[in-house]
Chimera marker file (.cmm) of the C-alpha trace (Angstrom):
<marker_set name="trace">
<marker id="1" x="-11.918" y="5.406" z="17.857" r="1" g="1" b="0" radius="0.5"/>
<marker id="2" x="-11.251" y="3.176" z="20.859" r="1" g="1" b="0" radius="0.5"/>
<marker id="3" x="-9.372" y="-0.070" z="20.369" r="1" g="1" b="0" radius="0.5"/>
<marker id="4" x="-10.509" y="-3.347" z="21.979" r="1" g="1" b="0" radius="0.5"/>
<marker id="5" x="-6.829" y="-4.300" z="21.996" r="1" g="1" b="0" radius="0.5"/>
<marker id="6" x="-4.131" y="-2.670" z="24.049" r="1" g="1" b="0" radius="0.5"/>
<marker id="7" x="-2.773" y="-1.504" z="20.691" r="1" g="1" b="0" radius="0.5"/>
<marker id="8" x="-3.954" y="-1.906" z="17.110" r="1" g="1" b="0" radius="0.5"/>
<marker id="9" x="-1.363" y="-1.159" z="14.437" r="1" g="1" b="0" radius="0.5"/>
<marker id="10" x="-2.190" y="-0.475" z="10.805" r="1" g="1" b="0" radius="0.5"/>
<marker id="11" x="0.678" y="-0.580" z="8.320" r="1" g="1" b="0" radius="0.5"/>
<marker id="12" x="0.601" y="0.748" z="4.779" r="1" g="1" b="0" radius="0.5"/>
<marker id="13" x="3.940" y="-0.579" z="3.471" r="1" g="1" b="0" radius="0.5"/>
<marker id="14" x="6.125" y="1.258" z="1.013" r="1" g="1" b="0" radius="0.5"/>
<marker id="15" x="8.266" y="4.362" z="1.056" r="1" g="1" b="0" radius="0.5"/>
<marker id="16" x="5.200" y="6.580" z="0.740" r="1" g="1" b="0" radius="0.5"/>
<marker id="17" x="3.221" y="4.598" z="3.316" r="1" g="1" b="0" radius="0.5"/>
<marker id="18" x="2.781" y="4.960" z="7.032" r="1" g="1" b="0" radius="0.5"/>
<marker id="19" x="1.966" y="3.397" z="10.369" r="1" g="1" b="0" radius="0.5"/>
<marker id="20" x="-0.942" y="4.116" z="12.690" r="1" g="1" b="0" radius="0.5"/>
<marker id="21" x="-1.202" y="2.964" z="16.291" r="1" g="1" b="0" radius="0.5"/>
<marker id="22" x="-4.611" y="3.086" z="17.920" r="1" g="1" b="0" radius="0.5"/>
<marker id="23" x="-4.468" y="2.365" z="21.631" r="1" g="1" b="0" radius="0.5"/>
<marker id="24" x="-7.155" y="2.384" z="24.275" r="1" g="1" b="0" radius="0.5"/>
<marker id="25" x="-6.989" y="6.175" z="24.569" r="1" g="1" b="0" radius="0.5"/>
<marker id="26" x="-4.790" y="7.556" z="21.788" r="1" g="1" b="0" radius="0.5"/>
<marker id="27" x="-4.036" y="7.538" z="18.056" r="1" g="1" b="0" radius="0.5"/>
<marker id="28" x="-0.491" y="8.053" z="16.779" r="1" g="1" b="0" radius="0.5"/>
<marker id="29" x="0.643" y="8.174" z="13.162" r="1" g="1" b="0" radius="0.5"/>
<marker id="30" x="4.080" y="7.958" z="11.586" r="1" g="1" b="0" radius="0.5"/>
<marker id="31" x="5.374" y="8.107" z="8.017" r="1" g="1" b="0" radius="0.5"/>
<marker id="32" x="7.210" y="5.000" z="6.854" r="1" g="1" b="0" radius="0.5"/>
<marker id="33" x="10.872" y="5.155" z="7.916" r="1" g="1" b="0" radius="0.5"/>
<marker id="34" x="13.532" y="5.296" z="5.198" r="1" g="1" b="0" radius="0.5"/>
<marker id="35" x="15.358" y="2.085" z="6.128" r="1" g="1" b="0" radius="0.5"/>
<marker id="36" x="14.933" y="-1.249" z="7.904" r="1" g="1" b="0" radius="0.5"/>
<marker id="37" x="16.657" y="0.006" z="11.070" r="1" g="1" b="0" radius="0.5"/>
<marker id="38" x="14.175" y="2.865" z="11.332" r="1" g="1" b="0" radius="0.5"/>
<marker id="39" x="11.299" y="0.465" z="10.677" r="1" g="1" b="0" radius="0.5"/>
<marker id="40" x="12.535" y="-1.865" z="13.431" r="1" g="1" b="0" radius="0.5"/>
<marker id="41" x="12.969" y="0.970" z="15.927" r="1" g="1" b="0" radius="0.5"/>
<marker id="42" x="9.523" y="2.361" z="15.128" r="1" g="1" b="0" radius="0.5"/>
<marker id="43" x="7.754" y="-0.962" z="15.688" r="1" g="1" b="0" radius="0.5"/>
<marker id="44" x="9.698" y="-1.413" z="18.934" r="1" g="1" b="0" radius="0.5"/>
<marker id="45" x="8.585" y="2.032" z="20.067" r="1" g="1" b="0" radius="0.5"/>
<marker id="46" x="4.976" y="1.364" z="19.010" r="1" g="1" b="0" radius="0.5"/>
<marker id="47" x="4.667" y="-1.822" z="21.059" r="1" g="1" b="0" radius="0.5"/>
<marker id="48" x="6.724" y="-0.609" z="24.003" r="1" g="1" b="0" radius="0.5"/>
<marker id="49" x="5.320" y="-1.860" z="27.317" r="1" g="1" b="0" radius="0.5"/>
<marker id="50" x="2.709" y="-3.988" z="25.528" r="1" g="1" b="0" radius="0.5"/>
<marker id="51" x="2.839" y="-7.745" z="25.156" r="1" g="1" b="0" radius="0.5"/>
<marker id="52" x="2.438" y="-9.262" z="21.697" r="1" g="1" b="0" radius="0.5"/>
<marker id="53" x="-0.843" y="-10.986" z="22.602" r="1" g="1" b="0" radius="0.5"/>
<marker id="54" x="-2.420" y="-7.611" z="23.492" r="1" g="1" b="0" radius="0.5"/>
<marker id="55" x="-1.366" y="-6.092" z="20.160" r="1" g="1" b="0" radius="0.5"/>
<marker id="56" x="-2.972" y="-6.670" z="16.771" r="1" g="1" b="0" radius="0.5"/>
<marker id="57" x="-1.275" y="-5.712" z="13.526" r="1" g="1" b="0" radius="0.5"/>
<marker id="58" x="-3.032" y="-5.265" z="10.198" r="1" g="1" b="0" radius="0.5"/>
<marker id="59" x="-0.605" y="-5.147" z="7.273" r="1" g="1" b="0" radius="0.5"/>
<marker id="60" x="-1.821" y="-4.163" z="3.837" r="1" g="1" b="0" radius="0.5"/>
<marker id="61" x="-1.234" y="-7.054" z="1.463" r="1" g="1" b="0" radius="0.5"/>
<marker id="62" x="0.451" y="-5.603" z="-1.584" r="1" g="1" b="0" radius="0.5"/>
<marker id="63" x="1.859" y="-6.819" z="-4.877" r="1" g="1" b="0" radius="0.5"/>
<marker id="64" x="3.525" y="-5.357" z="-7.939" r="1" g="1" b="0" radius="0.5"/>
<marker id="65" x="1.521" y="-4.270" z="-10.952" r="1" g="1" b="0" radius="0.5"/>
<marker id="66" x="2.498" y="-5.147" z="-14.532" r="1" g="1" b="0" radius="0.5"/>
<marker id="67" x="2.992" y="-1.425" z="-15.182" r="1" g="1" b="0" radius="0.5"/>
<marker id="68" x="5.572" y="-1.149" z="-12.367" r="1" g="1" b="0" radius="0.5"/>
<marker id="69" x="9.191" y="-1.219" z="-13.432" r="1" g="1" b="0" radius="0.5"/>
<marker id="70" x="11.364" y="-4.136" z="-12.341" r="1" g="1" b="0" radius="0.5"/>
<marker id="71" x="13.433" y="-2.072" z="-9.901" r="1" g="1" b="0" radius="0.5"/>
<marker id="72" x="10.336" y="-0.465" z="-8.389" r="1" g="1" b="0" radius="0.5"/>
<marker id="73" x="8.610" y="-3.823" z="-8.027" r="1" g="1" b="0" radius="0.5"/>
<marker id="74" x="11.662" y="-5.302" z="-6.347" r="1" g="1" b="0" radius="0.5"/>
<marker id="75" x="11.989" y="-2.395" z="-3.900" r="1" g="1" b="0" radius="0.5"/>
<marker id="76" x="8.276" y="-2.522" z="-3.096" r="1" g="1" b="0" radius="0.5"/>
<marker id="77" x="8.369" y="-6.274" z="-2.476" r="1" g="1" b="0" radius="0.5"/>
<marker id="78" x="11.526" y="-5.934" z="-0.422" r="1" g="1" b="0" radius="0.5"/>
<marker id="79" x="9.890" y="-3.327" z="1.831" r="1" g="1" b="0" radius="0.5"/>
<marker id="80" x="6.821" y="-5.545" z="2.301" r="1" g="1" b="0" radius="0.5"/>
<marker id="81" x="9.037" y="-8.492" z="3.256" r="1" g="1" b="0" radius="0.5"/>
<marker id="82" x="11.018" y="-6.332" z="5.667" r="1" g="1" b="0" radius="0.5"/>
<marker id="83" x="7.824" y="-5.404" z="7.493" r="1" g="1" b="0" radius="0.5"/>
<marker id="84" x="6.881" y="-9.080" z="7.783" r="1" g="1" b="0" radius="0.5"/>
<marker id="85" x="10.335" y="-9.962" z="9.116" r="1" g="1" b="0" radius="0.5"/>
<marker id="86" x="10.341" y="-7.133" z="11.662" r="1" g="1" b="0" radius="0.5"/>
<marker id="87" x="6.882" y="-8.071" z="12.922" r="1" g="1" b="0" radius="0.5"/>
<marker id="88" x="7.963" y="-11.701" z="13.229" r="1" g="1" b="0" radius="0.5"/>
<marker id="89" x="10.994" y="-10.635" z="15.268" r="1" g="1" b="0" radius="0.5"/>
<marker id="90" x="8.625" y="-9.022" z="17.762" r="1" g="1" b="0" radius="0.5"/>
<marker id="91" x="6.373" y="-12.125" z="17.688" r="1" g="1" b="0" radius="0.5"/>
<marker id="92" x="3.588" y="-10.160" z="16.028" r="1" g="1" b="0" radius="0.5"/>
<marker id="93" x="1.598" y="-12.105" z="13.447" r="1" g="1" b="0" radius="0.5"/>
<marker id="94" x="-0.020" y="-9.609" z="11.108" r="1" g="1" b="0" radius="0.5"/>
<marker id="95" x="-3.445" y="-10.021" z="9.603" r="1" g="1" b="0" radius="0.5"/>
<marker id="96" x="-2.885" y="-9.406" z="5.888" r="1" g="1" b="0" radius="0.5"/>
<marker id="97" x="-5.588" y="-7.201" z="4.407" r="1" g="1" b="0" radius="0.5"/>
<marker id="98" x="-5.993" y="-6.363" z="0.733" r="1" g="1" b="0" radius="0.5"/>
<marker id="99" x="-6.749" y="-2.764" z="-0.226" r="1" g="1" b="0" radius="0.5"/>
<marker id="100" x="-10.052" y="-3.933" z="-1.719" r="1" g="1" b="0" radius="0.5"/>
<marker id="101" x="-11.118" y="-5.519" z="1.588" r="1" g="1" b="0" radius="0.5"/>
<marker id="102" x="-10.523" y="-2.538" z="3.858" r="1" g="1" b="0" radius="0.5"/>
<marker id="103" x="-11.715" y="0.014" z="1.300" r="1" g="1" b="0" radius="0.5"/>
<marker id="104" x="-14.931" y="-1.934" z="0.650" r="1" g="1" b="0" radius="0.5"/>
<marker id="105" x="-15.554" y="-2.251" z="4.399" r="1" g="1" b="0" radius="0.5"/>
<marker id="106" x="-15.102" y="1.506" z="4.840" r="1" g="1" b="0" radius="0.5"/>
<marker id="107" x="-17.282" y="2.184" z="1.758" r="1" g="1" b="0" radius="0.5"/>
<marker id="108" x="-14.652" y="4.012" z="-0.269" r="1" g="1" b="0" radius="0.5"/>
<marker id="109" x="-16.115" y="5.004" z="-3.632" r="1" g="1" b="0" radius="0.5"/>
<marker id="110" x="-14.700" y="2.896" z="-6.472" r="1" g="1" b="0" radius="0.5"/>
<marker id="111" x="-13.233" y="4.185" z="-9.711" r="1" g="1" b="0" radius="0.5"/>
<marker id="112" x="-11.791" y="7.457" z="-8.433" r="1" g="1" b="0" radius="0.5"/>
<marker id="113" x="-8.497" y="8.676" z="-9.917" r="1" g="1" b="0" radius="0.5"/>
<marker id="114" x="-5.620" y="7.950" z="-7.526" r="1" g="1" b="0" radius="0.5"/>
<marker id="115" x="-4.991" y="11.588" z="-6.525" r="1" g="1" b="0" radius="0.5"/>
<marker id="116" x="-8.690" y="12.152" z="-5.742" r="1" g="1" b="0" radius="0.5"/>
<marker id="117" x="-8.992" y="8.806" z="-3.923" r="1" g="1" b="0" radius="0.5"/>
<marker id="118" x="-6.016" y="9.676" z="-1.688" r="1" g="1" b="0" radius="0.5"/>
<marker id="119" x="-7.624" y="13.005" z="-0.738" r="1" g="1" b="0" radius="0.5"/>
<marker id="120" x="-10.891" y="11.219" z="0.049" r="1" g="1" b="0" radius="0.5"/>
<marker id="121" x="-9.025" y="8.663" z="2.197" r="1" g="1" b="0" radius="0.5"/>
<marker id="122" x="-7.174" y="11.418" z="4.053" r="1" g="1" b="0" radius="0.5"/>
<marker id="123" x="-10.421" y="13.238" z="4.835" r="1" g="1" b="0" radius="0.5"/>
<marker id="124" x="-12.033" y="9.967" z="5.894" r="1" g="1" b="0" radius="0.5"/>
<marker id="125" x="-9.180" y="9.293" z="8.350" r="1" g="1" b="0" radius="0.5"/>
<marker id="126" x="-9.377" y="12.847" z="9.717" r="1" g="1" b="0" radius="0.5"/>
<marker id="127" x="-13.149" y="12.513" z="10.174" r="1" g="1" b="0" radius="0.5"/>
<marker id="128" x="-12.775" y="9.160" z="11.984" r="1" g="1" b="0" radius="0.5"/>
<marker id="129" x="-9.952" y="10.410" z="14.243" r="1" g="1" b="0" radius="0.5"/>
<marker id="130" x="-10.678" y="14.058" z="14.995" r="1" g="1" b="0" radius="0.5"/>
<marker id="131" x="-7.936" y="15.802" z="16.893" r="1" g="1" b="0" radius="0.5"/>
<marker id="132" x="-5.118" y="13.725" z="15.400" r="1" g="1" b="0" radius="0.5"/>
<marker id="133" x="-2.974" y="16.371" z="13.735" r="1" g="1" b="0" radius="0.5"/>
<marker id="134" x="-0.446" y="14.331" z="11.761" r="1" g="1" b="0" radius="0.5"/>
<marker id="135" x="-2.768" y="12.530" z="9.360" r="1" g="1" b="0" radius="0.5"/>
<marker id="136" x="-1.261" y="13.069" z="5.910" r="1" g="1" b="0" radius="0.5"/>
<marker id="137" x="-1.498" y="11.483" z="2.473" r="1" g="1" b="0" radius="0.5"/>
<marker id="138" x="1.296" y="9.131" z="3.652" r="1" g="1" b="0" radius="0.5"/>
<marker id="139" x="-0.399" y="8.057" z="6.882" r="1" g="1" b="0" radius="0.5"/>
<marker id="140" x="-4.126" y="8.098" z="6.071" r="1" g="1" b="0" radius="0.5"/>
<marker id="141" x="-4.235" y="4.554" z="4.654" r="1" g="1" b="0" radius="0.5"/>
<marker id="142" x="-2.531" y="3.182" z="7.781" r="1" g="1" b="0" radius="0.5"/>
<marker id="143" x="-5.117" y="4.896" z="9.999" r="1" g="1" b="0" radius="0.5"/>
<marker id="144" x="-7.964" y="3.428" z="7.958" r="1" g="1" b="0" radius="0.5"/>
<marker id="145" x="-6.364" y="-0.039" z="7.917" r="1" g="1" b="0" radius="0.5"/>
<marker id="146" x="-6.189" y="0.048" z="11.737" r="1" g="1" b="0" radius="0.5"/>
<marker id="147" x="-9.798" y="1.261" z="11.944" r="1" g="1" b="0" radius="0.5"/>
<marker id="148" x="-10.828" y="-1.542" z="9.593" r="1" g="1" b="0" radius="0.5"/>
<marker id="149" x="-9.035" y="-4.035" z="11.860" r="1" g="1" b="0" radius="0.5"/>
<marker id="150" x="-10.852" y="-2.821" z="14.955" r="1" g="1" b="0" radius="0.5"/>
<marker id="151" x="-14.259" y="-2.749" z="13.276" r="1" g="1" b="0" radius="0.5"/>
<marker id="152" x="-13.779" y="-6.155" z="11.649" r="1" g="1" b="0" radius="0.5"/>
<marker id="153" x="-12.715" y="-7.635" z="14.968" r="1" g="1" b="0" radius="0.5"/>
<marker id="154" x="-15.694" y="-6.148" z="16.806" r="1" g="1" b="0" radius="0.5"/>
<marker id="155" x="-18.155" y="-7.371" z="14.184" r="1" g="1" b="0" radius="0.5"/>
<marker id="156" x="-16.730" y="-10.880" z="13.996" r="1" g="1" b="0" radius="0.5"/>
<marker id="157" x="-19.094" y="-13.185" z="15.872" r="1" g="1" b="0" radius="0.5"/>
<marker id="158" x="-17.690" y="-15.636" z="18.408" r="1" g="1" b="0" radius="0.5"/>
<marker id="159" x="-14.207" y="-14.138" z="18.175" r="1" g="1" b="0" radius="0.5"/>
<marker id="160" x="-11.761" y="-14.605" z="20.995" r="1" g="1" b="0" radius="0.5"/>
<marker id="161" x="-9.255" y="-11.900" z="22.020" r="1" g="1" b="0" radius="0.5"/>
<marker id="162" x="-6.322" y="-14.262" z="21.505" r="1" g="1" b="0" radius="0.5"/>
<marker id="163" x="-7.439" y="-15.518" z="18.112" r="1" g="1" b="0" radius="0.5"/>
<marker id="164" x="-7.792" y="-12.846" z="15.442" r="1" g="1" b="0" radius="0.5"/>
<marker id="165" x="-9.908" y="-14.052" z="12.531" r="1" g="1" b="0" radius="0.5"/>
<marker id="166" x="-8.304" y="-14.245" z="9.125" r="1" g="1" b="0" radius="0.5"/>
<marker id="167" x="-9.354" y="-11.944" z="6.322" r="1" g="1" b="0" radius="0.5"/>
<marker id="168" x="-11.305" y="-14.813" z="4.740" r="1" g="1" b="0" radius="0.5"/>
<marker id="169" x="-13.258" y="-15.435" z="7.969" r="1" g="1" b="0" radius="0.5"/>
<marker id="170" x="-14.197" y="-11.752" z="8.268" r="1" g="1" b="0" radius="0.5"/>
<marker id="171" x="-15.294" y="-11.282" z="4.643" r="1" g="1" b="0" radius="0.5"/>
<link id1="1" id2="2" r="1" g="1" b="0" radius="0.2"/>
<link id1="2" id2="3" r="1" g="1" b="0" radius="0.2"/>
<link id1="3" id2="4" r="1" g="1" b="0" radius="0.2"/>
<link id1="4" id2="5" r="1" g="1" b="0" radius="0.2"/>
<link id1="5" id2="6" r="1" g="1" b="0" radius="0.2"/>
<link id1="6" id2="7" r="1" g="1" b="0" radius="0.2"/>
<link id1="7" id2="8" r="1" g="1" b="0" radius="0.2"/>
<link id1="8" id2="9" r="1" g="1" b="0" radius="0.2"/>
<link id1="9" id2="10" r="1" g="1" b="0" radius="0.2"/>
<link id1="10" id2="11" r="1" g="1" b="0" radius="0.2"/>
<link id1="11" id2="12" r="1" g="1" b="0" radius="0.2"/>
<link id1="12" id2="13" r="1" g="1" b="0" radius="0.2"/>
<link id1="13" id2="14" r="1" g="1" b="0" radius="0.2"/>
<link id1="14" id2="15" r="1" g="1" b="0" radius="0.2"/>
<link id1="15" id2="16" r="1" g="1" b="0" radius="0.2"/>
<link id1="16" id2="17" r="1" g="1" b="0" radius="0.2"/>
<link id1="17" id2="18" r="1" g="1" b="0" radius="0.2"/>
<link id1="18" id2="19" r="1" g="1" b="0" radius="0.2"/>
<link id1="19" id2="20" r="1" g="1" b="0" radius="0.2"/>
<link id1="20" id2="21" r="1" g="1" b="0" radius="0.2"/>
<link id1="21" id2="22" r="1" g="1" b="0" radius="0.2"/>
<link id1="22" id2="23" r="1" g="1" b="0" radius="0.2"/>
<link id1="23" id2="24" r="1" g="1" b="0" radius="0.2"/>
<link id1="24" id2="25" r="1" g="1" b="0" radius="0.2"/>
<link id1="25" id2="26" r="1" g="1" b="0" radius="0.2"/>
<link id1="26" id2="27" r="1" g="1" b="0" radius="0.2"/>
<link id1="27" id2="28" r="1" g="1" b="0" radius="0.2"/>
<link id1="28" id2="29" r="1" g="1" b="0" radius="0.2"/>
<link id1="29" id2="30" r="1" g="1" b="0" radius="0.2"/>
<link id1="30" id2="31" r="1" g="1" b="0" radius="0.2"/>
<link id1="31" id2="32" r="1" g="1" b="0" radius="0.2"/>
<link id1="32" id2="33" r="1" g="1" b="0" radius="0.2"/>
<link id1="33" id2="34" r="1" g="1" b="0" radius="0.2"/>
<link id1="34" id2="35" r="1" g="1" b="0" radius="0.2"/>
<link id1="35" id2="36" r="1" g="1" b="0" radius="0.2"/>
<link id1="36" id2="37" r="1" g="1" b="0" radius="0.2"/>
<link id1="37" id2="38" r="1" g="1" b="0" radius="0.2"/>
<link id1="38" id2="39" r="1" g="1" b="0" radius="0.2"/>
<link id1="39" id2="40" r="1" g="1" b="0" radius="0.2"/>
<link id1="40" id2="41" r="1" g="1" b="0" radius="0.2"/>
<link id1="41" id2="42" r="1" g="1" b="0" radius="0.2"/>
<link id1="42" id2="43" r="1" g="1" b="0" radius="0.2"/>
<link id1="43" id2="44" r="1" g="1" b="0" radius="0.2"/>
<link id1="44" id2="45" r="1" g="1" b="0" radius="0.2"/>
<link id1="45" id2="46" r="1" g="1" b="0" radius="0.2"/>
<link id1="46" id2="47" r="1" g="1" b="0" radius="0.2"/>
<link id1="47" id2="48" r="1" g="1" b="0" radius="0.2"/>
<link id1="48" id2="49" r="1" g="1" b="0" radius="0.2"/>
<link id1="49" id2="50" r="1" g="1" b="0" radius="0.2"/>
<link id1="50" id2="51" r="1" g="1" b="0" radius="0.2"/>
<link id1="51" id2="52" r="1" g="1" b="0" radius="0.2"/>
<link id1="52" id2="53" r="1" g="1" b="0" radius="0.2"/>
<link id1="53" id2="54" r="1" g="1" b="0" radius="0.2"/>
<link id1="54" id2="55" r="1" g="1" b="0" radius="0.2"/>
<link id1="55" id2="56" r="1" g="1" b="0" radius="0.2"/>
<link id1="56" id2="57" r="1" g="1" b="0" radius="0.2"/>
<link id1="57" id2="58" r="1" g="1" b="0" radius="0.2"/>
<link id1="58" id2="59" r="1" g="1" b="0" radius="0.2"/>
<link id1="59" id2="60" r="1" g="1" b="0" radius="0.2"/>
<link id1="60" id2="61" r="1" g="1" b="0" radius="0.2"/>
<link id1="61" id2="62" r="1" g="1" b="0" radius="0.2"/>
<link id1="62" id2="63" r="1" g="1" b="0" radius="0.2"/>
<link id1="63" id2="64" r="1" g="1" b="0" radius="0.2"/>
<link id1="64" id2="65" r="1" g="1" b="0" radius="0.2"/>
<link id1="65" id2="66" r="1" g="1" b="0" radius="0.2"/>
<link id1="66" id2="67" r="1" g="1" b="0" radius="0.2"/>
<link id1="67" id2="68" r="1" g="1" b="0" radius="0.2"/>
<link id1="68" id2="69" r="1" g="1" b="0" radius="0.2"/>
<link id1="69" id2="70" r="1" g="1" b="0" radius="0.2"/>
<link id1="70" id2="71" r="1" g="1" b="0" radius="0.2"/>
<link id1="71" id2="72" r="1" g="1" b="0" radius="0.2"/>
<link id1="72" id2="73" r="1" g="1" b="0" radius="0.2"/>
<link id1="73" id2="74" r="1" g="1" b="0" radius="0.2"/>
<link id1="74" id2="75" r="1" g="1" b="0" radius="0.2"/>
<link id1="75" id2="76" r="1" g="1" b="0" radius="0.2"/>
<link id1="76" id2="77" r="1" g="1" b="0" radius="0.2"/>
<link id1="77" id2="78" r="1" g="1" b="0" radius="0.2"/>
<link id1="78" id2="79" r="1" g="1" b="0" radius="0.2"/>
<link id1="79" id2="80" r="1" g="1" b="0" radius="0.2"/>
<link id1="80" id2="81" r="1" g="1" b="0" radius="0.2"/>
<link id1="81" id2="82" r="1" g="1" b="0" radius="0.2"/>
<link id1="82" id2="83" r="1" g="1" b="0" radius="0.2"/>
<link id1="83" id2="84" r="1" g="1" b="0" radius="0.2"/>
<link id1="84" id2="85" r="1" g="1" b="0" radius="0.2"/>
<link id1="85" id2="86" r="1" g="1" b="0" radius="0.2"/>
<link id1="86" id2="87" r="1" g="1" b="0" radius="0.2"/>
<link id1="87" id2="88" r="1" g="1" b="0" radius="0.2"/>
<link id1="88" id2="89" r="1" g="1" b="0" radius="0.2"/>
<link id1="89" id2="90" r="1" g="1" b="0" radius="0.2"/>
<link id1="90" id2="91" r="1" g="1" b="0" radius="0.2"/>
<link id1="91" id2="92" r="1" g="1" b="0" radius="0.2"/>
<link id1="92" id2="93" r="1" g="1" b="0" radius="0.2"/>
<link id1="93" id2="94" r="1" g="1" b="0" radius="0.2"/>
<link id1="94" id2="95" r="1" g="1" b="0" radius="0.2"/>
<link id1="95" id2="96" r="1" g="1" b="0" radius="0.2"/>
<link id1="96" id2="97" r="1" g="1" b="0" radius="0.2"/>
<link id1="97" id2="98" r="1" g="1" b="0" radius="0.2"/>
<link id1="98" id2="99" r="1" g="1" b="0" radius="0.2"/>
<link id1="99" id2="100" r="1" g="1" b="0" radius="0.2"/>
<link id1="100" id2="101" r="1" g="1" b="0" radius="0.2"/>
<link id1="101" id2="102" r="1" g="1" b="0" radius="0.2"/>
<link id1="102" id2="103" r="1" g="1" b="0" radius="0.2"/>
<link id1="103" id2="104" r="1" g="1" b="0" radius="0.2"/>
<link id1="104" id2="105" r="1" g="1" b="0" radius="0.2"/>
<link id1="105" id2="106" r="1" g="1" b="0" radius="0.2"/>
<link id1="106" id2="107" r="1" g="1" b="0" radius="0.2"/>
<link id1="107" id2="108" r="1" g="1" b="0" radius="0.2"/>
<link id1="108" id2="109" r="1" g="1" b="0" radius="0.2"/>
<link id1="109" id2="110" r="1" g="1" b="0" radius="0.2"/>
<link id1="110" id2="111" r="1" g="1" b="0" radius="0.2"/>
<link id1="111" id2="112" r="1" g="1" b="0" radius="0.2"/>
<link id1="112" id2="113" r="1" g="1" b="0" radius="0.2"/>
<link id1="113" id2="114" r="1" g="1" b="0" radius="0.2"/>
<link id1="114" id2="115" r="1" g="1" b="0" radius="0.2"/>
<link id1="115" id2="116" r="1" g="1" b="0" radius="0.2"/>
<link id1="116" id2="117" r="1" g="1" b="0" radius="0.2"/>
<link id1="117" id2="118" r="1" g="1" b="0" radius="0.2"/>
<link id1="118" id2="119" r="1" g="1" b="0" radius="0.2"/>
<link id1="119" id2="120" r="1" g="1" b="0" radius="0.2"/>
<link id1="120" id2="121" r="1" g="1" b="0" radius="0.2"/>
<link id1="121" id2="122" r="1" g="1" b="0" radius="0.2"/>
<link id1="122" id2="123" r="1" g="1" b="0" radius="0.2"/>
<link id1="123" id2="124" r="1" g="1" b="0" radius="0.2"/>
<link id1="124" id2="125" r="1" g="1" b="0" radius="0.2"/>
<link id1="125" id2="126" r="1" g="1" b="0" radius="0.2"/>
<link id1="126" id2="127" r="1" g="1" b="0" radius="0.2"/>
<link id1="127" id2="128" r="1" g="1" b="0" radius="0.2"/>
<link id1="128" id2="129" r="1" g="1" b="0" radius="0.2"/>
<link id1="129" id2="130" r="1" g="1" b="0" radius="0.2"/>
<link id1="130" id2="131" r="1" g="1" b="0" radius="0.2"/>
<link id1="131" id2="132" r="1" g="1" b="0" radius="0.2"/>
<link id1="132" id2="133" r="1" g="1" b="0" radius="0.2"/>
<link id1="133" id2="134" r="1" g="1" b="0" radius="0.2"/>
<link id1="134" id2="135" r="1" g="1" b="0" radius="0.2"/>
<link id1="135" id2="136" r="1" g="1" b="0" radius="0.2"/>
<link id1="136" id2="137" r="1" g="1" b="0" radius="0.2"/>
<link id1="137" id2="138" r="1" g="1" b="0" radius="0.2"/>
<link id1="138" id2="139" r="1" g="1" b="0" radius="0.2"/>
<link id1="139" id2="140" r="1" g="1" b="0" radius="0.2"/>
<link id1="140" id2="141" r="1" g="1" b="0" radius="0.2"/>
<link id1="141" id2="142" r="1" g="1" b="0" radius="0.2"/>
<link id1="142" id2="143" r="1" g="1" b="0" radius="0.2"/>
<link id1="143" id2="144" r="1" g="1" b="0" radius="0.2"/>
<link id1="144" id2="145" r="1" g="1" b="0" radius="0.2"/>
<link id1="145" id2="146" r="1" g="1" b="0" radius="0.2"/>
<link id1="146" id2="147" r="1" g="1" b="0" radius="0.2"/>
<link id1="147" id2="148" r="1" g="1" b="0" radius="0.2"/>
<link id1="148" id2="149" r="1" g="1" b="0" radius="0.2"/>
<link id1="149" id2="150" r="1" g="1" b="0" radius="0.2"/>
<link id1="150" id2="151" r="1" g="1" b="0" radius="0.2"/>
<link id1="151" id2="152" r="1" g="1" b="0" radius="0.2"/>
<link id1="152" id2="153" r="1" g="1" b="0" radius="0.2"/>
<link id1="153" id2="154" r="1" g="1" b="0" radius="0.2"/>
<link id1="154" id2="155" r="1" g="1" b="0" radius="0.2"/>
<link id1="155" id2="156" r="1" g="1" b="0" radius="0.2"/>
<link id1="156" id2="157" r="1" g="1" b="0" radius="0.2"/>
<link id1="157" id2="158" r="1" g="1" b="0" radius="0.2"/>
<link id1="158" id2="159" r="1" g="1" b="0" radius="0.2"/>
<link id1="159" id2="160" r="1" g="1" b="0" radius="0.2"/>
<link id1="160" id2="161" r="1" g="1" b="0" radius="0.2"/>
<link id1="161" id2="162" r="1" g="1" b="0" radius="0.2"/>
<link id1="162" id2="163" r="1" g="1" b="0" radius="0.2"/>
<link id1="163" id2="164" r="1" g="1" b="0" radius="0.2"/>
<link id1="164" id2="165" r="1" g="1" b="0" radius="0.2"/>
<link id1="165" id2="166" r="1" g="1" b="0" radius="0.2"/>
<link id1="166" id2="167" r="1" g="1" b="0" radius="0.2"/>
<link id1="167" id2="168" r="1" g="1" b="0" radius="0.2"/>
<link id1="168" id2="169" r="1" g="1" b="0" radius="0.2"/>
<link id1="169" id2="170" r="1" g="1" b="0" radius="0.2"/>
<link id1="170" id2="171" r="1" g="1" b="0" radius="0.2"/>
</marker_set>
């Protein structure tokens, strides 16, 4: 997978999420750091030597479910907000992408139990990025979010490199 951007970053927020960076000639994946300092350092490392306008970030838009406990919902929302704040610090405006949008684009079968779906997503990421050894259950969504971002950008008619279309414009 070759990126039309200098770097395309896919972020699956949450403690069990990950980050994928697809550059012009490489794919790197990282599990989500444990704390905000680690998150900040990782983003800094990912965009090193690349200006913000040559980098595109696709952040999975997440929300709490009614079945989530209050503490879990708060932690999840806090992590999502931390990612947005860190990206803003680096002058990176993420394109927010719902799971339904990127999974529909990549033709992920609907209705699978979560554990089966995650295995399918991992295999999908491995198939799309052969040779990348660190694709795990934690990082596979981030890889696929970045791939979605690249494919959506390339298929968007009349797009300009400095103006990433919104999720609504792509859909």
